[in-house]
C-alpha positions in Angstrom: -52.3 21.8 -11.7 -51.1 19.9 -8.5 -49.2 17.5 -10.8 -47.2 20.2 -12.4 -46.6 22.0 -9.1 -45.5 18.8 -7.6 -43.2 18.1 -10.5 -41.7 21.6 -10.3 -41.2 21.2 -6.6 -39.3 17.8 -7.0 -37.1 19.1 -9.9 -36.2 22.3 -7.8 -35.3 20.1 -4.7 -33.3 17.8 -6.9 -31.5 20.9 -8.4 -31.0 22.3 -5.0 -29.4 18.8 -3.7 -27.1 18.6 -6.6 -25.9 22.3 -6.0 -25.2 21.9 -2.4 -23.2 18.8 -2.7 -19.4 19.2 -2.8 -17.5 17.6 -5.4 -15.5 14.4 -4.6 -12.1 15.5 -5.2 -10.6 12.1 -4.0 -12.1 10.5 -7.4 -10.8 13.3 -9.5 -7.5 14.0 -8.1 -6.9 10.6 -6.2 -5.5 8.4 -8.9 -3.2 11.4 -10.2 -1.7 11.8 -6.5 -1.3 7.9 -6.5 0.8 8.0 -9.8 2.6 11.1 -8.4 3.7 9.2 -5.3 4.4 6.1 -7.2 7.2 8.1 -9.1 8.6 9.1 -5.9 8.5 5.4 -4.9 10.6 4.0 -8.0 7.9 4.1 -10.7 8.8 5.6 -14.1 9.2 9.2 -14.0 7.8 9.6 -17.8 4.3 9.7 -16.0 5.2 13.1 -14.6 5.1 14.4 -18.3 1.2 13.6 -18.1 0.3 14.4 -14.5 2.5 17.6 -13.7 1.9 21.1 -15.2 4.9 22.5 -17.1 5.4 25.1 -14.4 5.2 22.6 -11.5 7.0 24.3 -8.3 8.8 22.1 -5.8 9.6 23.6 -2.4 11.4 21.7 0.2 12.6 22.4 3.7 14.8 24.2 5.0 14.6 27.1 2.4 11.3 26.5 0.3 13.1 28.1 -2.5 10.9 27.0 -5.5 12.4 24.6 -8.1 10.3 25.0 -11.3 9.5 22.9 -14.2 9.1 19.1 -14.6 12.7 18.8 -15.4 13.6 20.2 -12.0 11.2 17.9 -10.4 12.6 14.8 -12.0 16.0 15.8 -11.0 15.0 16.1 -7.5 13.5 12.5 -7.4 16.4 11.2 -9.0 18.8 12.7 -6.6 16.7 11.4 -3.7 16.5 8.0 -5.3 20.3 8.1 -5.8 21.0 9.0 -2.1 18.5 6.8 -0.7 18.3 3.7 -3.4 15.5 2.0 -1.2 13.5 5.2 -0.7 9.9 4.7 0.0 7.0 7.3 1.1 4.3 5.8 2.9 1.1 7.9 3.2 -0.6 7.9 6.6 -3.4 10.5 5.6 -4.8 12.3 2.9 -6.7 15.4 3.4 -8.5 17.6 0.6 -8.6 21.1 1.7 -10.2 22.8 -1.2 -10.7 22.3 -4.9 -7.1 23.2 -5.5 -4.9 21.5 -2.6 -4.4 18.3 -0.6 -2.4 17.6 2.3 -0.2 14.2 2.6 1.0 13.1 5.8 3.6 10.4 5.3 6.6 8.7 6.6 9.6 8.5 4.4 12.3 5.7 4.7 15.5 4.8 3.2 19.1 4.0 3.5 21.5 6.8 3.1 24.3 5.8 0.4 24.5 9.0 -1.2 27.6 11.3 -1.5 26.2 14.8 -1.0 27.4 17.4 1.8 27.4 14.4 4.0 29.4 11.1 3.7 27.3 8.0 3.1 26.3 6.5 6.3 24.4 3.2 5.5 22.1 4.1 7.9 18.2 3.8 7.5 16.0 6.7 8.2 12.1 6.7 9.0 11.2 10.2 9.0 7.5 11.7 9.2 6.5 14.8 7.3 3.9 16.1 5.2 3.4 17.4 1.7 1.0 20.2 0.7 0.1 19.4 -3.1 -1.5 21.9 -5.4 -3.5 21.1 -8.4 -5.5 22.6 -11.0 -8.1 20.3 -12.6 -6.2 17.1 -13.7 -2.6 18.6 -13.3 -0.5 18.8 -10.4 1.0 22.4 -10.1 3.1 22.5 -7.0 4.2 20.8 -3.9 5.5 22.0 -0.4 7.5 19.2 1.3 8.1 19.8 5.2 9.9 17.5 7.7 12.1 17.9 10.6 16.0 18.1 9.4 17.0 17.6 13.1 15.2 14.3 13.0 16.6 13.3 9.6 20.3 14.2 10.3 20.0 12.7 13.9 18.7 9.4 12.5 21.5 9.4 10.0 24.1 9.3 13.1 25.0 13.1 13.1 24.9 15.2 16.1 24.1 18.9 16.7 26.9 20.9 18.2 25.9 24.2 19.9 28.1 27.1 18.9 30.6 28.3 21.3 29.7 31.7 22.7 32.6 33.9 23.7 32.1 35.8 27.1 32.3 39.5 26.9 34.4 41.3 29.2 32.6 44.1 31.2 
């Protein structure tokens, strides 16, 4: 009888320990995040078809307007690589905040050679920022990218000119 009680106690204790342990999301989603960052850093974009949900939503400062779908994500990455041919994201911190989100702190570097709303400057930038990347099981479902536009533009050689304020007559 004592042996049965002891066995049941040990089994119950093991079950309780297993239920109280948090899953290690770094093992589950970490390799997928590595592939995703690799896609931004110049690896093949075809990997996105395997690791990104078809309804992936990319939101970037300053508007955070959603850009939905793998095709739109690939276009955003291609546009970034075109404007900054040596673009690189270097992670500085990775924090799993739940079973569905991770925060990446990073530094983005690259030389601006693109032709957008700004002329190419040929200046290299080094801008810190962070991303909140959402996932569901083994697929990435979205990313919110935040960084300082002002820092970015200042490093590119642009200046901020305050608007002229007209004085009102009394």
